[in-house]
C-alpha positions, 0 to 999 in steps of 0.5 A: 923888158929885160927880166928873167921871166921875159927871157924865159917866155921868148926862149920858150916861144923859139923852142928853147928852154932857159937853163939858169944864169949867173952874174959874171965874175973875173975868171968866167971867160965871158967876153966883153960885148961888141960895143966894148961894155963888160959882160954883166949877166949870162943866161943859158939856153938849151933843152931839157929832154926833148923839149926842143924836138917839136920845133927843131923837127919841123924846121927847114934846117933839119930837112934842107940836106945841108950840114949841121942842121941843129947848129944852124937852127940854134944860131937862128932861133937863139939869135932872134931871142938875143935880138929881142932881149938886147943880148949877144948870143954865144954858141958852144959850136963856135971855135976853136977856141970854144967858149967854156960852156961846161964851166958856165953851166956849172955856174948856173945850175946843179950840174956835175961831170959824170963818168961819161963826160956829160954833165949830169943834172939831179932831175934830168940826168944826162938828158939835157944840153946847153945850146947858147948863152945870152950875154947882157951888159946889164945886171939881170936878177937870176934864180939862185943856183941849186946847190944839190950834189952830183947823183953820181956820188951815191950811185954805187953800181954805176951802170953807165960804165958797165953797160957799154958793149965795147967798154968805151968809158973808163970813168976817166977817159972815152974811147971815141974811135972804138965807140964810133966804130961800134955804132957804125957796125952791124953789132951797134944797131941798138945804139944807133937806133935807140941811142947810147946804151951807156947813157940810157942805163943811167938811172937818173932822169929816165923819164926825160930821155930823148925821144927815139927820133932825137936819139937817132938824129944825134947818133947819126951826127956822131957817126958822120962826124967821126967819118969826116974827122970833124970834132964832136960834142955829145948833146 
């Protein structure tokens, strides 16, 4: 049965969390389905805090030594959910061109761009991510969008901008090369072992911060992507 609760249950069993959804409108950039039908509903899958870590950390993909373990695991588990639910799965790591996941996320939930470039959630802060989108050719009832404003608008101190050891964030730009060089150096051991210091200084959602092992996984992936010249998306 294609209802929101059933999709939530299937996603949870796969190690993912449903992150809201929306009815497709002109300008959303959602492709038609392979059978030619128009997309009618999008439901996003991802994680809140370390909700996916138990499943992913036990997966073959993390331990097989091949590249992009999280993307490969996501494709497998989200693909199974899509197959169960009769949907098409799209992923933020497909491309270029890439699907507009940040736009879709803002259609689905009360998330807003933060000074670090990541989307901030009023409850989860910067500790969440979108891993896949399920696209349906049917109208599925989804919860109304939470309309809370960005917590950044009332954050006077903005510690995320002042705490980076190399001043990589200006609020409007990100010195990705300077950041990567710092994390890869001996001086950047705190960020490498415990996660981005600027991200950790955000006062919103501190109780949902990624566990240390997940922080280390993402920072190591970031350094590898810069060393190889590959594109990188913060997660």
